[in-house]
FIMI-162909 format. One line per 10 residues: number of its first residue (from 1); their letters; for each residue x, z, y of N, C-alpha, C. Coordinates in steps of 0.05 Angstrom, whole numbers, plus 5000, padded with zeros to 4 digits. Example, Ala and Ser with C-alpha at 12.3 -4.5 7.8 and 13.67 -1.06 7.14 Angstrom:
2
1 = AS = 5264/5156/4886/5246/5156/4910/5264/5156/4934; 5257/5142/4955/5273/5143/4979/5258/5157/5001
***
This chain:
439
1 = MDISPYRQRR = 0809/8568/5845/0832/8573/5866/0831/8554/5889; 0830/8559/5908/0825/8544/5934/0849/8527/5945; 0834/8500/5936/0857/8467/5942/0856/8466/5966; 0836/8475/5976/0844/8457/6010/0858/8460/6021; 0877/8490/6029/0899/8485/6042/0924/8465/6034; 0914/8454/6009/0946/8439/5994/0935/8405/6002; 0912/8414/6000/0900/8379/6019/0908/8381/6041; 0903/8397/6054/0912/8392/6093/0933/8390/6092; 0957/8406/6078/0974/8395/6084/0993/8370/6065; 0982/8362/6056/0986/8331/6043/0978/8318/6067
11 = LLLGQRIQQA = 0948/8319/6082/0938/8302/6103/0959/8304/6125; 0972/8329/6135/0981/8322/6151/1006/8324/6149; 1020/8320/6125/1051/8310/6120/1040/8280/6120; 1022/8268/6107/1012/8238/6104/1018/8224/6139; 0999/8243/6147/0997/8222/6182/1025/8229/6197; 1042/8245/6192/1062/8244/6196/1085/8228/6197; 1076/8214/6171/1091/8188/6160/1079/8164/6162; 1060/8168/6166/1041/8137/6179/1051/8128/6204; 1055/8160/6220/1055/8152/6258/1091/8139/6253; 1105/8144/6237/1127/8138/6231/1136/8104/6216
21 = GGGIAVIPTA = 1109/8092/6208/1098/8066/6201/1091/8070/6174; 1094/8082/6155/1080/8088/6128/1116/8092/6102; 1108/8090/6083/1121/8094/6061/1112/8106/6038; 1127/8112/6019/1125/8128/5998/1145/8153/5992; 1135/8175/5992/1144/8197/5997/1149/8218/5970; 1175/8223/5960/1176/8233/5938/1191/8262/5934; 1172/8287/5931/1174/8313/5925/1173/8322/5904; 1200/8320/5890/1204/8334/5865/1201/8363/5866; 1186/8372/5843/1185/8404/5838/1218/8420/5832; 1230/8441/5822/1261/8451/5820/1252/8447/5783
31 = PEQVRNRDAH = 1274/8443/5771/1287/8444/5744/1290/8473/5728; 1281/8473/5707/1277/8501/5689/1317/8507/5701; 1327/8526/5696/1352/8530/5705/1362/8554/5668; 1383/8546/5663/1394/8567/5642/1408/8590/5646; 1401/8605/5635/1413/8640/5647/1444/8632/5632; 1426/8636/5604/1456/8635/5591/1446/8619/5560; 1470/8606/5550/1450/8594/5521/1429/8581/5521; 1414/8595/5495/1386/8584/5499/1365/8609/5522; 1374/8621/5529/1364/8635/5553/1351/8629/5588; 1328/8615/5586/1323/8620/5613/1323/8629/5644
41 = FPYRADSYFQ = 1326/8623/5663/1321/8644/5682/1282/8639/5688; 1270/8666/5700/1246/8656/5703/1237/8639/5724; 1217/8621/5712/1215/8599/5730/1202/8593/5760; 1214/8587/5774/1203/8593/5802/1203/8555/5809; 1169/8536/5820/1172/8524/5838/1185/8514/5860; 1200/8493/5861/1211/8488/5887/1189/8491/5907; 1197/8509/5928/1180/8509/5959/1160/8489/5971; 1173/8472/5974/1169/8445/5996/1140/8435/5971; 1146/8423/5946/1125/8412/5925/1111/8435/5922; 1113/8470/5922/1087/8485/5918/1075/8488/5947
51 = YLTGFNEPEA = 1086/8488/5970/1074/8480/5997/1053/8467/5989; 1055/8438/5979/1047/8420/5980/1018/8409/5952; 1030/8423/5933/1004/8421/5918/1002/8439/5902; 1015/8472/5898/0998/8494/5888/1009/8492/5861; 1010/8475/5858/1027/8476/5818/1048/8476/5811; 1059/8499/5791/1082/8514/5787/1090/8504/5761; 1077/8488/5749/1099/8471/5724/1121/8465/5731; 1137/8468/5714/1163/8450/5709/1159/8417/5701; 1191/8400/5717/1178/8380/5708/1158/8362/5709; 1152/8362/5742/1133/8354/5761/1145/8345/5780
61 = VLLLAVPAEG = 1127/8318/5798/1139/8310/5823/1115/8301/5836; 1105/8302/5858/1087/8293/5876/1093/8268/5887; 1078/8237/5882/1085/8223/5902/1065/8214/5920; 1074/8216/5946/1058/8216/5970/1059/8182/5982; 1033/8156/5973/1037/8128/5977/1022/8139/6011; 1042/8126/6031/1023/8132/6047/1020/8100/6069; 1001/8084/6065/0992/8064/6088/1000/8060/6117; 0996/8038/6127/1005/8029/6156/0986/8042/6170; 0964/8036/6154/0931/8048/6161/0916/8057/6138; 0897/8071/6135/0885/8090/6120/0898/8114/6108
71 = EAQAILFCRE = 0875/8119/6088/0890/8155/6079/0917/8144/6062; 0929/8172/6056/0943/8166/6038/0939/8178/6008; 0954/8166/5982/0949/8174/5967/0961/8192/5945; 0944/8216/5940/0963/8228/5928/0969/8233/5896; 0990/8231/5887/0988/8215/5850/1010/8251/5848; 1003/8257/5826/1019/8281/5810/1030/8266/5786; 1050/8277/5782/1072/8270/5758/1073/8291/5740; 1076/8300/5714/1067/8327/5705/1067/8325/5673; 1075/8340/5665/1085/8340/5637/1053/8339/5618; 1056/8322/5599/1026/8316/5588/1021/8347/5565
81 = KNLEREIWDG = 1000/8350/5559/0981/8370/5539/1000/8355/5516; 1001/8386/5494/1017/8382/5482/1015/8405/5460; 0989/8416/5448/0992/8437/5443/1014/8448/5423; 1023/8442/5411/1046/8446/5388/1071/8472/5408; 1073/8456/5429/1086/8473/5449/1080/8488/5467; 1046/8479/5469/1040/8502/5480/1027/8534/5464; 1037/8537/5436/1041/8551/5425/1063/8573/5428; 1084/8566/5436/1111/8577/5440/1110/8582/5471; 1105/8560/5489/1114/8560/5516/1095/8572/5535; 1064/8572/5527/1037/8577/5540/1029/8551/5557
91 = FRFGPEAARE = 1007/8556/5563/0991/8539/5574/1006/8508/5596; 0990/8494/5588/0987/8464/5606/0967/8454/5616; 0975/8442/5637/0949/8422/5650/0946/8395/5636; 0975/8390/5636/0959/8356/5628/0955/8348/5657; 0962/8312/5661/0961/8303/5677/0917/8301/5685; 0909/8306/5665/0877/8301/5668/0871/8325/5690; 0874/8349/5671/0866/8370/5684/0880/8384/5706; 0899/8376/5711/0915/8377/5736/0906/8366/5759; 0904/8334/5752/0891/8324/5780/0861/8341/5783; 0843/8337/5764/0812/8353/5773/0820/8378/5783
101 = TFGFDAAHPI = 0830/8389/5772/0836/8432/5785/0852/8425/5816; 0869/8414/5817/0896/8409/5839/0879/8386/5868; 0867/8372/5866/0857/8353/5879/0861/8332/5875; 0895/8327/5868/0897/8299/5872/0885/8276/5864; 0893/8246/5878/0877/8220/5876/0884/8212/5841; 0908/8214/5830/0909/8206/5809/0937/8223/5790; 0942/8222/5772/0960/8238/5755/0974/8221/5734; 0995/8223/5726/1006/8208/5704/1020/8222/5691; 1026/8219/5674/1048/8235/5646/1082/8232/5663; 1099/8247/5660/1122/8253/5672/1134/8234/5665
111 = DAFDARLAEL = 1140/8219/5636/1150/8206/5616/1150/8180/5640; 1127/8171/5653/1122/8149/5671/1130/8134/5687; 1147/8164/5705/1144/8168/5735/1171/8139/5743; 1193/8145/5733/1204/8120/5728/1198/8087/5745; 1195/8094/5714/1189/8064/5717/1160/8058/5739; 1142/8076/5737/1117/8072/5768/1130/8077/5793; 1159/8089/5791/1162/8091/5826/1175/8071/5825; 1187/8043/5801/1207/8021/5818/1182/8000/5827; 1158/8001/5815/1128/7988/5822/1119/7997/5844; 1120/8026/5851/1108/8033/5875/1121/8023/5902
121 = LADQPALWFS = 1149/8022/5899/1165/8020/5921/1166/7994/5929; 1158/7980/5918/1162/7947/5923/1155/7944/5941; 1160/7931/5964/1154/7923/5986/1135/7949/6009; 1148/7968/6005/1145/7999/6027/1155/7992/6040; 1157/7996/6068/1182/7991/6087/1194/8021/6095; 1191/8037/6070/1206/8067/6079/1199/8077/6046; 1225/8095/6043/1228/8113/6022/1232/8141/6035; 1207/8167/6037/1217/8185/6045/1227/8204/6017; 1245/8217/6025/1259/8236/6003/1281/8248/6019; 1300/8257/6002/1322/8291/6009/1341/8275/5996
131 = LGHDAAWDAR = 1353/8260/6004/1378/8247/5995/1405/8276/6001; 1414/8279/5967/1437/8295/5974/1432/8328/5969; 1401/8335/5955/1391/8367/5954/1407/8359/5918; 1407/8340/5913/1395/8343/5884/1419/8316/5873; 1443/8327/5852/1456/8292/5848/1439/8285/5830; 1422/8294/5811/1407/8276/5787/1384/8265/5799; 1367/8280/5819/1354/8267/5833/1361/8235/5851; 1384/8248/5871/1395/8222/5872/1397/8198/5857; 1415/8201/5836/1410/8177/5804/1389/8165/5811; 1363/8178/5806/1343/8175/5796/1328/8151/5819
141 = ITAALNAVRG = 1326/8163/5835/1326/8149/5870/1333/8119/5865; 1369/8126/5864/1371/8103/5869/1375/8075/5838; 1365/8082/5823/1357/8080/5805/1335/8051/5797; 1312/8066/5818/1288/8060/5820/1291/8037/5850; 1306/8045/5865/1316/8025/5887/1326/8002/5876; 1348/8000/5852/1362/7974/5846/1348/7970/5836; 1324/7976/5824/1308/7964/5804/1286/7935/5819; 1281/7950/5845/1262/7931/5861/1290/7913/5870; 1310/7923/5875/1322/7894/5889/1335/7876/5873; 1322/7883/5842/1335/7863/5817/1318/7840/5818
151 = QTRAGKRAPA = 1296/7843/5835/1276/7834/5838/1271/7813/5859; 1287/7808/5874/1289/7798/5891/1273/7767/5890; 1287/7753/5869/1272/7727/5867/1251/7722/5861; 1237/7741/5855/1206/7742/5849/1195/7750/5866; 1208/7763/5893/1196/7767/5915/1183/7785/5932; 1197/7805/5914/1207/7842/5919/1213/7845/5935; 1215/7867/5953/1233/7871/5969/1235/7904/5975; 1256/7916/5972/1260/7949/5963/1255/7956/6000; 1251/7976/5997/1247/7994/6027/1271/7988/6040; 1269/7986/6077/1289/7984/6079/1301/8001/6101
161 = RICDVRGELD = 1284/8034/6092/1295/8057/6106/1293/8068/6086; 1304/8087/6081/1306/8119/6068/1307/8146/6091; 1290/8155/6095/1276/8172/6115/1281/8208/6103; 1288/8222/6118/1288/8254/6103/1265/8265/6099; 1249/8268/6083/1219/8282/6080/1223/8315/6083; 1244/8326/6083/1247/8357/6086/1243/8356/6119; 1247/8334/6132/1250/8344/6161/1223/8349/6161; 1201/8322/6160/1176/8329/6176/1156/8351/6162; 1179/8357/6127/1168/8390/6119/1181/8412/6135; 1188/8410/6141/1203/8436/6166/1186/8440/6181
171 = ALRLVKDDSE = 1174/8419/6198/1162/8420/6219/1136/8435/6212; 1121/8422/6187/1096/8433/6179/1102/8465/6174; 1117/8472/6163/1122/8494/6141/1133/8515/6159; 1134/8506/6188/1150/8525/6205/1124/8545/6231; 1100/8535/6228/1069/8543/6224/1053/8545/6207; 1048/8581/6200/1028/8592/6183/1012/8584/6184; 0992/8575/6166/0962/8568/6166/0956/8600/6158; 0921/8603/6153/0909/8624/6154/0913/8641/6117; 0915/8609/6103/0921/8619/6079/0944/8635/6070; 0962/8622/6085/0988/8633/6082/0993/8658/6092
181 = LALMRRAASI = 0983/8668/6123/0994/8679/6128/0969/8712/6117; 0945/8703/6094/0944/8722/6077/0956/8733/6064; 0975/8716/6051/1004/8721/6022/1014/8732/6031; 1021/8728/6072/1045/8740/6071/1039/8767/6080; 1025/8775/6093/1006/8796/6089/1002/8818/6065; 0997/8807/6044/1000/8821/6024/1026/8827/6007; 1042/8807/6012/1074/8805/6004/1077/8840/6019; 1077/8825/6047/1086/8851/6066/1078/8881/6050; 1046/8882/6046/1034/8904/6035/1048/8922/6016; 1054/8906/5997/1064/8911/5966/1087/8921/5973
191 = SATAQCRALR = 1104/8909/5998/1133/8915/5993/1139/8947/6016; 1106/8942/6030/1124/8974/6045/1112/8993/6028; 1091/8989/6003/1091/9007/5978/1108/9014/5972; 1127/8996/5965/1152/9002/5946/1169/9013/5956; 1173/9014/5995/1191/9021/6000/1186/9050/6005; 1161/9052/6010/1153/9084/6012/1164/9100/5985; 1151/9079/5960/1154/9104/5942/1195/9104/5938; 1203/9089/5941/1232/9088/5946/1246/9113/5962; 1234/9113/5985/1239/9140/6004/1227/9168/5983; 1209/9168/5984/1199/9184/5960/1211/9197/5942
201 = FTRPGRYEYE = 1215/9181/5926/1247/9182/5907/1265/9188/5912; 1286/9178/5932/1306/9188/5929/1318/9213/5937; 1336/9220/5915/1350/9249/5929/1380/9251/5917; 1393/9274/5932/1427/9267/5915/1422/9272/5882; 1451/9262/5882/1451/9258/5848/1444/9232/5839; 1421/9226/5838/1408/9201/5830/1427/9172/5834; 1425/9147/5819/1442/9129/5827/1428/9110/5846; 1443/9084/5855/1427/9075/5869/1409/9051/5847; 1413/9051/5833/1397/9029/5809/1383/9050/5801; 1371/9069/5799/1333/9075/5800/1322/9086/5823
211 = VEAELLHEFR = 1334/9073/5852/1316/9070/5870/1303/9048/5862; 1324/9027/5861/1319/9002/5860/1298/9002/5836; 1297/9007/5820/1279/9008/5791/1250/9020/5796; 1254/9040/5817/1223/9046/5837/1206/9017/5846; 1231/9009/5867/1221/8985/5889/1206/8965/5874; 1230/8960/5838/1224/8938/5819/1188/8949/5806; 1188/8961/5804/1164/8975/5785/1138/8967/5809; 1153/8979/5831/1120/8978/5852/1118/8947/5853; 1138/8929/5861/1135/8895/5866/1115/8894/5850; 1124/8897/5820/1112/8884/5793/1086/8893/5784
221 = RQGCEAPAYT = 1081/8916/5794/1051/8931/5789/1036/8927/5805; 1040/8917/5827/1020/8904/5844/1020/8876/5847; 1031/8858/5828/1024/8833/5830/1044/8813/5839; 1066/8819/5840/1088/8805/5859/1103/8795/5835; 1113/8768/5827/1117/8756/5812/1148/8764/5809; 1162/8769/5831/1185/8783/5825/1200/8785/5852; 1223/8799/5862/1239/8808/5883/1238/8782/5900; 1243/8782/5921/1235/8754/5940/1264/8751/5941; 1286/8773/5941/1313/8767/5939/1326/8782/5920; 1344/8785/5923/1365/8817/5901/1363/8830/5927
231 = PIVAGGANAC = 1347/8862/5907/1345/8882/5927/1379/8895/5931; 1386/8905/5955/1406/8917/5967/1393/8943/5973; 1413/8957/5946/1408/8993/5952/1432/9000/5957; 1437/9011/5981/1472/9016/5987/1463/9045/6000; 1480/9064/5981/1491/9081/5997/1510/9093/6009; 1518/9109/6026/1542/9117/6037/1556/9092/6056; 1578/9094/6049/1601/9061/6054/1588/9036/6045; 1570/9037/6026/1566/9014/6017/1540/8996/6048; 1525/9014/6053/1511/9008/6072/1517/8992/6090; 1554/8992/6093/1567/8973/6110/1592/8947/6103
241 = VLHYVANDQL = 1559/8942/6089/1568/8920/6055/1548/8906/6076; 1541/8882/6084/1516/8873/6088/1502/8866/6065; 1513/8845/6041/1498/8846/6021/1514/8849/5993; 1509/8877/6003/1511/8892/5972/1494/8892/5955; 1500/8880/5931/1483/8885/5917/1488/8889/5887; 1512/8912/5880/1524/8924/5856/1503/8942/5850; 1487/8960/5865/1463/8981/5861/1480/8996/5835; 1504/9010/5838/1507/9019/5812/1525/9047/5823; 1522/9058/5838/1540/9082/5858/1519/9108/5855; 1524/9125/5866/1518/9158/5861/1509/9159/5887
251 = LRDGDLLLID = 1487/9169/5882/1474/9178/5916/1488/9207/5937; 1503/9215/5946/1516/9238/5951/1495/9251/5985; 1507/9275/5982/1482/9292/5997/1506/9291/6027; 1486/9278/6038/1496/9273/6066/1496/9247/6072; 1497/9228/6058/1499/9206/6068/1485/9187/6074; 1469/9165/6081/1444/9145/6093/1442/9124/6062; 1425/9115/6066/1417/9097/6044/1408/9078/6054; 1411/9052/6053/1403/9026/6071/1382/9015/6041; 1358/9006/6048/1349/8986/6023/1341/8968/6048; 1353/8942/6032/1339/8922/6040/1313/8909/6015
261 = AAGEFSGYAA = 1295/8900/6013/1287/8896/5990/1258/8889/6001; 1241/8864/5980/1218/8866/5984/1204/8845/5966; 1181/8844/5958/1172/8823/5935/1170/8797/5949; 1157/8780/5928/1148/8757/5930/1121/8756/5916; 1100/8748/5931/1072/8741/5914/1060/8718/5926; 1053/8704/5904/1049/8680/5901/1064/8657/5917; 1083/8660/5914/1102/8647/5920/1110/8657/5954; 1097/8668/5966/1106/8682/5990/1125/8704/5994; 1145/8705/6017/1166/8730/6011/1153/8750/6043; 1164/8772/6030/1169/8793/6044/1196/8798/6053
271 = DITRTFPVNG = 1198/8812/6068/1238/8816/6081/1242/8847/6090; 1235/8867/6081/1237/8897/6098/1269/8907/6094; 1275/8922/6113/1299/8938/6113/1296/8962/6124; 1304/8988/6113/1300/9022/6116/1321/9026/6108; 1331/9050/6127/1356/9069/6127/1354/9092/6129; 1350/9115/6110/1346/9142/6119/1361/9158/6094; 1365/9185/6111/1384/9205/6095/1366/9219/6074; 1400/9210/6046/1394/9215/6022/1376/9243/6017; 1384/9266/6029/1374/9284/6034/1350/9288/6046; 1344/9271/6054/1312/9280/6081/1322/9281/6102
281 = RFSGAQADVY = 1347/9292/6112/1348/9305/6144/1373/9288/6149; 1364/9272/6174/1394/9256/6188/1412/9285/6203; 1437/9279/6192/1453/9293/6221/1452/9277/6247; 1467/9298/6262/1462/9288/6289/1479/9256/6294; 1496/9262/6281/1509/9228/6286/1495/9209/6269; 1488/9219/6254/1467/9186/6234/1445/9189/6252; 1433/9211/6258/1410/9204/6283/1418/9185/6305; 1434/9197/6326/1448/9181/6349/1447/9147/6348; 1463/9145/6315/1459/9114/6311/1433/9098/6296; 1413/9114/6278/1397/9111/6273/1370/9106/6297
291 = QLVLEAQLAA = 1374/9122/6319/1358/9112/6336/1370/9084/6354; 1387/9092/6362/1401/9057/6378/1389/9031/6355; 1390/9032/6337/1377/9008/6322/1355/9013/6323; 1334/9023/6320/1301/9032/6331/1301/9020/6354; 1310/9029/6377/1299/9020/6400/1308/8987/6407; 1344/8991/6396/1346/8956/6391/1327/8939/6377; 1310/8951/6366/1287/8936/6348/1259/8936/6360; 1253/8958/6369/1240/8956/6385/1232/8928/6418; 1258/8934/6422/1266/8914/6450/1259/8895/6442; 1270/8879/6414/1271/8855/6400/1230/8851/6394
301 = IAAVKPGAGF = 1229/8859/6381/1200/8858/6377/1177/8848/6395; 1185/8868/6424/1176/8868/6446/1175/8832/6462; 1210/8817/6451/1207/8804/6459/1203/8777/6441; 1182/8780/6430/1162/8764/6411/1148/8747/6426; 1141/8729/6436/1113/8718/6443/1125/8697/6446; 1099/8682/6453/1094/8647/6453/1105/8647/6477; 1112/8617/6482/1141/8606/6495/1172/8614/6497; 1172/8639/6495/1201/8650/6485/1217/8639/6471; 1245/8634/6479/1266/8623/6460/1265/8637/6434; 1266/8625/6419/1286/8636/6392/1298/8660/6388
311 = LAPHEAALHV = 1320/8653/6410/1344/8673/6410/1324/8700/6434; 1308/8696/6442/1309/8720/6464/1312/8751/6443; 1287/8747/6416/1298/8780/6412/1312/8782/6406; 1341/8770/6397/1364/8781/6391/1382/8785/6419; 1379/8769/6437/1382/8775/6466/1378/8799/6478; 1357/8804/6475/1338/8840/6472/1360/8851/6460; 1354/8849/6436/1372/8871/6415/1399/8875/6420; 1411/8861/6438/1445/8863/6439/1443/8872/6463; 1437/8870/6473/1427/8889/6500/1433/8927/6508; 1402/8924/6489/1406/8955/6482/1435/8965/6457
321 = LAQGLIDLEL = 1435/8949/6448/1461/8954/6425/1488/8955/6434; 1491/8936/6459/1517/8944/6471/1520/8971/6490; 1494/8970/6509/1498/8998/6510/1493/9022/6503; 1483/9025/6485/1489/9046/6452/1512/9049/6446; 1533/9021/6446/1556/9027/6437/1581/9041/6457; 1572/9034/6475/1586/9051/6501/1579/9078/6490; 1564/9085/6496/1544/9116/6498/1565/9128/6479; 1564/9116/6457/1577/9123/6426/1608/9122/6432; 1617/9118/6460/1639/9113/6452/1664/9092/6438; 1646/9081/6421/1658/9062/6403/1671/9035/6421
331 = LAGSVAGVLE = 1652/9032/6443/1665/9005/6463/1667/9020/6487; 1687/9006/6502/1691/9011/6531/1685/8995/6551; 1684/8990/6584/1672/8975/6597/1647/8967/6593; 1628/8948/6614/1600/8949/6623/1595/8926/6598; 1565/8941/6605/1544/8920/6579/1549/8891/6585; 1556/8872/6610/1563/8851/6609/1586/8844/6607; 1611/8857/6608/1632/8853/6587/1636/8864/6562; 1609/8878/6551/1615/8874/6512/1601/8849/6512; 1587/8845/6526/1564/8813/6522/1585/8792/6519; 1591/8788/6536/1612/8761/6539/1638/8771/6529
341 = SESYKRFYMH = 1654/8782/6518/1673/8781/6501/1662/8781/6475; 1639/8786/6469/1628/8801/6447/1646/8818/6422; 1651/8832/6432/1657/8858/6423/1645/8872/6407; 1622/8873/6405/1598/8888/6398/1599/8876/6357; 1615/8845/6364/1610/8842/6334/1626/8863/6309; 1646/8868/6322/1657/8888/6303/1638/8912/6289; 1616/8919/6308/1593/8938/6287/1568/8930/6292; 1560/8890/6305/1545/8883/6296/1548/8854/6288; 1548/8839/6264/1563/8809/6267/1541/8802/6257; 1518/8802/6255/1489/8779/6238/1475/8765/6261
351 = RTSHWIGKDV = 1459/8745/6264/1445/8754/6283/1410/8767/6278; 1394/8770/6296/1362/8791/6292/1350/8778/6274; 1354/8757/6285/1322/8738/6265/1335/8721/6247; 1314/8716/6224/1308/8686/6223/1280/8668/6211; 1276/8656/6203/1245/8646/6194/1240/8660/6164; 1210/8665/6159/1209/8662/6133/1183/8665/6129; 1182/8654/6105/1145/8649/6091/1149/8639/6060; 1150/8630/6056/1151/8617/6022/1187/8617/6016; 1200/8618/6032/1236/8626/6030/1239/8648/6037; 1260/8666/6036/1261/8684/6053/1281/8687/6086
361 = HDAGEYRQGE = 1302/8661/6078/1304/8649/6101/1283/8620/6099; 1274/8622/6115/1245/8600/6110/1260/8570/6122; 1241/8545/6113/1239/8531/6126/1237/8526/6161; 1253/8508/6172/1247/8503/6197/1279/8503/6218; 1273/8486/6241/1300/8483/6254/1289/8502/6276; 1317/8510/6277/1324/8538/6300/1329/8526/6323; 1339/8499/6329/1342/8493/6360/1330/8465/6368; 1311/8451/6378/1313/8433/6380/1327/8414/6404; 1344/8397/6399/1359/8392/6417/1380/8409/6423; 1380/8416/6446/1403/8437/6453/1388/8457/6464
371 = QWTLLAPGMT = 1364/8463/6469/1342/8491/6465/1340/8491/6440; 1338/8530/6444/1321/8538/6425/1300/8536/6424; 1298/8526/6390/1258/8531/6393/1234/8554/6403; 1220/8542/6416/1206/8558/6427/1185/8574/6415; 1179/8602/6413/1157/8604/6394/1127/8608/6387; 1116/8611/6376/1088/8594/6380/1072/8604/6357; 1042/8605/6364/1037/8627/6351/1026/8619/6324; 1032/8639/6299/1033/8623/6274/1069/8633/6259; 1082/8615/6277/1109/8619/6267/1112/8650/6253; 1131/8661/6235/1146/8688/6230/1172/8683/6224
381 = LTIEPGCYIR = 1182/8710/6239/1209/8719/6229/1217/8738/6232; 1239/8758/6219/1253/8775/6223/1259/8781/6248; 1261/8811/6247/1270/8822/6267/1289/8841/6252; 1323/8840/6257/1332/8861/6243/1355/8867/6251; 1357/8881/6272/1379/8897/6282/1399/8911/6275; 1422/8919/6268/1435/8943/6256/1467/8953/6265; 1477/8965/6257/1497/8980/6262/1520/8976/6244; 1542/8972/6235/1561/8985/6213/1594/8997/6230; 1588/9026/6221/1613/9034/6224/1627/9038/6207; 1653/9029/6206/1680/9031/6189/1689/9046/6192
391 = PAADVPQALW = 1703/9060/6179/1731/9081/6195/1746/9065/6198; 1765/9084/6223/1786/9067/6239/1790/9094/6265; 1817/9088/6270/1831/9113/6282/1813/9118/6304; 1803/9098/6316/1790/9098/6342/1763/9100/6342; 1756/9105/6313/1724/9112/6318/1721/9144/6310; 1702/9153/6323/1708/9188/6313/1689/9188/6285; 1706/9212/6277/1704/9215/6246/1669/9218/6229; 1649/9227/6253/1630/9235/6249/1614/9205/6249; 1625/9188/6248/1610/9167/6254/1613/9138/6228; 1645/9156/6217/1652/9132/6193/1630/9129/6178
401 = NIGVRIEDDV = 1631/9113/6164/1610/9106/6138/1591/9093/6145; 1578/9098/6172/1546/9105/6177/1540/9074/6181; 1524/9060/6161/1511/9037/6162/1480/9032/6173; 1471/9023/6189/1432/9027/6194/1429/8998/6203; 1407/8981/6186/1387/8967/6192/1360/8966/6197; 1344/8966/6202/1328/8968/6209/1304/8927/6213; 1290/8930/6199/1280/8900/6191/1246/8901/6187; 1233/8893/6203/1212/8880/6200/1197/8854/6196; 1178/8840/6189/1172/8819/6190/1149/8826/6208; 1152/8792/6233/1136/8792/6258/1122/8763/6257
411 = RVTANGCEVL = 1092/8762/6258/1083/8739/6262/1072/8739/6296; 1079/8711/6296/1075/8709/6336/1046/8697/6340; 1041/8707/6354/1007/8712/6364/1005/8702/6386; 0979/8699/6394/0965/8677/6424/0981/8698/6438; 0978/8721/6447/0985/8741/6457/1008/8763/6464; 1024/8757/6429/1041/8767/6435/1051/8770/6410; 1051/8792/6393/1060/8789/6360/1043/8810/6349; 1051/8813/6312/1041/8831/6305/1056/8835/6277; 1072/8863/6278/1082/8864/6256/1078/8868/6226; 1080/8855/6208/1059/8849/6179/1070/8874/6176
421 = TDGVPKTIAE = 1104/8883/6175/1113/8911/6142/1113/8931/6169; 1085/8935/6180/1086/8960/6196/1074/8986/6169; 1073/8987/6151/1066/9006/6139/1090/9020/6126; 1112/9015/6130/1137/9033/6130/1150/9048/6151; 1142/9076/6152/1157/9090/6174/1180/9084/6186; 1186/9088/6213/1205/9082/6214/1227/9104/6235; 1207/9118/6257/1222/9138/6262/1232/9154/6249; 1253/9171/6264/1265/9196/6238/1247/9213/6244; 1221/9231/6254/1201/9238/6248/1185/9241/6218; 1177/9207/6225/1162/9200/6201/1185/9192/6173
431 = IEALMGTGR = 1207/9186/6175/1211/9181/6158/1228/9214/6138; 1236/9234/6164/1230/9260/6143/1214/9267/6135; 1186/9270/6154/1157/9275/6143/1154/9269/6123; 1156/9241/6111/1150/9224/6090/1163/9234/6066; 1202/9238/6072/1216/9241/6045/1214/9271/6046; 1200/9289/6058/1189/9312/6044/1165/9311/6037; 1152/9302/6037/1126/9302/6015/1135/9297/5989; 1149/9290/5981/1165/9280/5956/1193/9304/5938; 1183/9316/5951/1208/9341/5947/1192/9366/5937
***
């Protein structure tokens, strides 16, 4: 395991905290979650904790001690070795092996954390933590602070400031390093293969969940830990429900199928959406709507470049969609009028992009003050315009229940952008050709 990226991230976080005067940063991992009775959900470490440590066991905390001058000390608290529990639950590193393997300056049993935290907080200028995200952890932090305050007669002082450590981490996570990009490319490649498999498998008479099973099989077969999010496999009218996840309906001849599904590889997500005909051939109306969304997506991708505002791809997509909705006689007036009135939101009600990385909707601010965040090399975002047409008296019947979304993951480069998920075809000709090979 290459631990150098984790060391570098801890170093960068330490530098940011040091510039603000130093202190103690506390970053806990996620707790295990009970699914029902005595069965647990598959464990997934907290993204912030994982980003800094690479350590994936539950019941762990990273403590970063940052002096006003000098190097920060990274201290891990984790479960002790327990050979009996390892028979039941699997391998545990234990503090000593974790320190050596993951490059921490020190490591201690998790049972010692509360007492050690109170000791380490004494006379520190600030505590760096994220209050309000977890009530149980808020209580533990409050108890440690009160323990320090109880020693005022002995000359001990509690930190005068509590600062949000996630704000500093969000800024770091917004720009991906080379090791992150390698994992994101792998997640994208696996997810693209799974989407192609689903396209070839789809045909009338199968159920949405059968297509979902093909996706899940390919994710796991190629090493993804899990889907990056609950897959959306939405046939016909279901494609007009943005977060449809029932995936239990019959696929019918003449309908479109929208698949929004991707895998998570080594803690990094992909996010891909494709829309295609169940029978392998677009009807005229379906092709018209699909081509409109594709042109909107291509315009948005072209707008991804260093120095552009985060909203630039969305604005580019909106101009294309507004004109297309007028051409389809779904809206009336001028493009400027449609954009000003936001009447397009009847058929396109979400934004075109979000950050992506360790989380599908990844960490990072979208605005800096009153300005949209400027895109910079290493940032990664989705480009996902759509068009969702529900039945209505003023909508041509040929367009009823057509829902189309096309989504790719895009990295900002020095000169423009790189589409990480271009392994899935998206032109009408390419989709029809791919689907024809499996029939």
